[in-house]
C-alpha positions, 0 to 999 in steps of 0.5 A: 468507487467508480469501479464499485458502482460499476460492479453494482451496476452489473449486478442488477444486469445479472439479476435480470437475465432469464437464468437460474439462480446458481448461474447468476450466482456464478457470473457474480464470483467471476464479476468479483474476481474480475474487478479485484484483478483490476484493482490489484493489477492497477495497484501495482501499476501504481506502486511500479510508477512509484518506485521508478520515480524514486530510482530517478530520483535517486539516480539524479542525486548520483550524478549530481553528487558525481558533477560535483565531485568534480569540485575538490571542495565538496569533500565532507559535505556531503549529506548524512544520507549519502556516502561513497560506496566501499570496496565491494558495495553497490556503487549507487552513491545516493542509496539510504536506509528505508526511512530516508527513501521509502519509496525506494524499498517498496513502501509506496502506499497510503492508507487511502491506496490500501482502502482503494485497493481493498475496495473499502472504507478509509476510516476502517481500514486504519482502525484495523490497520492498528487493530492488526498491528500492521502500521508497526510491522516492519515488513509492511509499514515504515514510519515517515513522520513520527506523530506528536506536537499536532502533527500526525505520523505518516505511515507509508505501506508495503503492498504486502500489507494488502495480502496480510489485511486480508489474512487478518479479516479471515481470521481477526486475532482476539481482544478486539474492542466493540468499534475494532469488531464493528469496523471488521464486520463492515469490512468483512461484508463489504469484501463478501466474506459475510460476518 
């Protein structure tokens, strides 16, 4: 939120400049673009760090398996998600399916991360991710923990979700209910798209 507050403060400073309204508008547009680029760059950096951490964890697991493999009693005791690579396969012994390692597959963002990256309210992001069905899109989301029995579903999102979300905000699908339309209206306003 500090980033959004600084934009508002400098917008007020721009309004006080002794220049035409046209110049003020152009400065505010530049300011918004710089703010968006900064936010997107920060998100990319955070995602890269999370992916590096995941890769290091897989390497650590692989090394642990190799060390233990020196002991013949290890035969048949590998975890289900880990297997020894066959001929022609990548030698990463600890590679696993996306659900077993969503971060390694690039699904590094939470709903909160998406809200921060877009500079909008997390509750509106939650409503619209479901309305746009991005939480069910295999290219955008993976369910890390299914819901039910008083546990909430945990979904990790891929950074591609940001552009897909913006596309849907620009051209929303039909059939949105009143709460979804209200969230869309707030998000469009916050993202400077008008109503």
